[in-house]
N, C-alpha and C positions, 0 to 999 in steps of 0.2 A: 866296660861295655856301654854304660850310660853316656860316657864322654864321647864314644865313637858314634853313637846314635845322634847325639846333639850336634856334633860336627857335620855329620851327614845331612841332617835336616837344614842346617844353616847353608850348606853348600847348595842344596836343592833350591832353597829360597832365593839365593843370590842368582842362580842360573835362571830361574823362572822370571825374576825381575828384569834381568838383562834381555831375555828373549821377548818379554812383553813390551818393554820400552822400545826395543828395536823394531817391533812389528806394528806399533800403533802409528797411524797416519791421520792427519787432519788437514783441513784447508785453512789458509790464512790470507789476509790482505792488509795492506797498510796504505793510507792516503797521506801524502806529503804536500803541504801547502807552503810555498815560499813567500818571502817578502812581507811578513807580518811586522807591523811597526808599533813600537811602544815609545811614546814621546811625552815628556812632562809639559805642563802648561807654563805660562809666563805671567808674571805680574810686572808691568812696565810703565814707569813714568819717565819722561825725558823732557829736558828743557825745550825741545822743539814742540812739545805738546802743551806749552803754557803760553799765556799772553798776559801782558800787563805787569809782569814781574821782571826785575825787582821793583818794588814800589818805594816811593820816598814821601815822607811827611816833613814839611819845613814850616818855620814860623809858627810853631805850636804855642798857644798861650793858655794860662790857667783857666779852666772852666769852659773852654770852647772845644767843639767837636770838629774833627777833620775826617774826611771820607776819601778812601783810595778810589782810583779808577776801577773799572771792572777787571777783575783778575780771573783768567780762564785756566782751568786745569783739565787737560785731556788724558784719557786713559787708553793705553795701547796694548795692554796685556791680552792673553787669550782666554783667561779664566776670570770669573767675576771677582771683584775686589772692593774693599772698603778703604776710605781715605781718612787720614788723621792729620791734624795740624799741631805744630809745636814751634818753639823759638829757642835760639841760643845766642848769647852775646858773642860778638866777633871782635869789636874794638870800640874805643871811646869811653864815654861816661856811663855810669850806672843810672839809668832813668827808669828801670822797671818798677821801682817803688812809687813813682809819681804818675804813671800812665795807666789808663784803663782802655779796654777794647771790647768790641763785640764783632762777630762775623755775621754778615747778612748774605743769604743766598739770593741771587738775582738771575734773570735770564741774560742772554748774550747782549741785549741792548741796555741792561742795567735796571730793568724793572723788577721791583721787589717780589720775591717768592715767599721767603720765610726768614726768620731770624734763627740762625744755627745756634747761637749762644746769646745770653743776656750780657750785660756789662760785667766784665771781670777785670781784676787787676792783671796787668801784663805779666806780673810775676807768675801767674797761673799758666801762661803759655810756655814759660821756662820750666815749670815744675811738673807739668802733666800734658798728656796728649788729649786733644779734643777731636772726637769723630765728626767729620764734616760731610761725609757721603758714604752711602753703603750700597752694595750690590751693583757696582758699575760694570758694564760690559765693554768689550773692545770698541773703541771709537766714541764712547760716551764722553761728553764734556759737562763740567760743572763750572758755574760762574759765581763769584763772590765779590763783595765789597767789605773792606776792613774799616771799621769806625774806630777812631782813636781820639782820646782827649786827655789833657793834663788835668790832674786833680785841682779843684778850685782852691785848695789850701796850700798849693805849692808856693814856696817862698822864693825870694829874689836870688838865692844861692844857685838856683838852677838856670838862671838866665844865660843864654848863649851856649848851653851844653848840647852835646849831640852824641849819639850812639849808632853804631852799625851792627846789625844783627843778622843771623842766619835764620831764614824761615824754612821749616821743613814741611813738606807735604809727603806723608808716608803712606804708601799703598801696601796693603796686606791682603792675602787671599780672603775672600768673603767669609765672615763668621769667625775669623781669628782676631786676636786682640792686638793692640798697639804694642810697641816695644816696652819692655819692663824698665829700661833705662830712661830716666827723665830727660826731656829734650835738652836741658842746659848742659848735660854731660854726655849726650848722644853723639856717636860718630857712625855715620852710615857705612855699611859694608857694600863693596862693589857687587 
């Protein structure tokens, strides 16, 4: 008997639920908006955005300083970026142990703004990245001069030697760091 009452109660509950669901009505509305765009930003350096590169230093002598022409680097990305400088041997003799450099920021006419670095061994440009600009916006330009000198203690064994190097200007989204790979073993990704 208890079983029949329980089954009857369950059947009544299911019937009420079906009737209630079928008779409940409510108003609705949906708004659809098309053509929403999601686009990532760009960090863009291009050789068309540079001037004065590549640079050449010739007839270097121990103890004397040589200065490059004005080197311009333009930024073409859509999001703010920081710039880093590094170097990698390409061919020729190993001169990195006898050379020192520093980077000077100048305006487009070559007038001094500030020293980005002090004198460093060129080996440092191969071993680590140097931040040379930060928070650049699209169409911003930065200008530099590279100062280079042969150590005054350099002996005659280096006479007539030359090296060709790759200079990297690496742009990265503002606030992020330079590559973890040292410039001397760095290979840019497309």
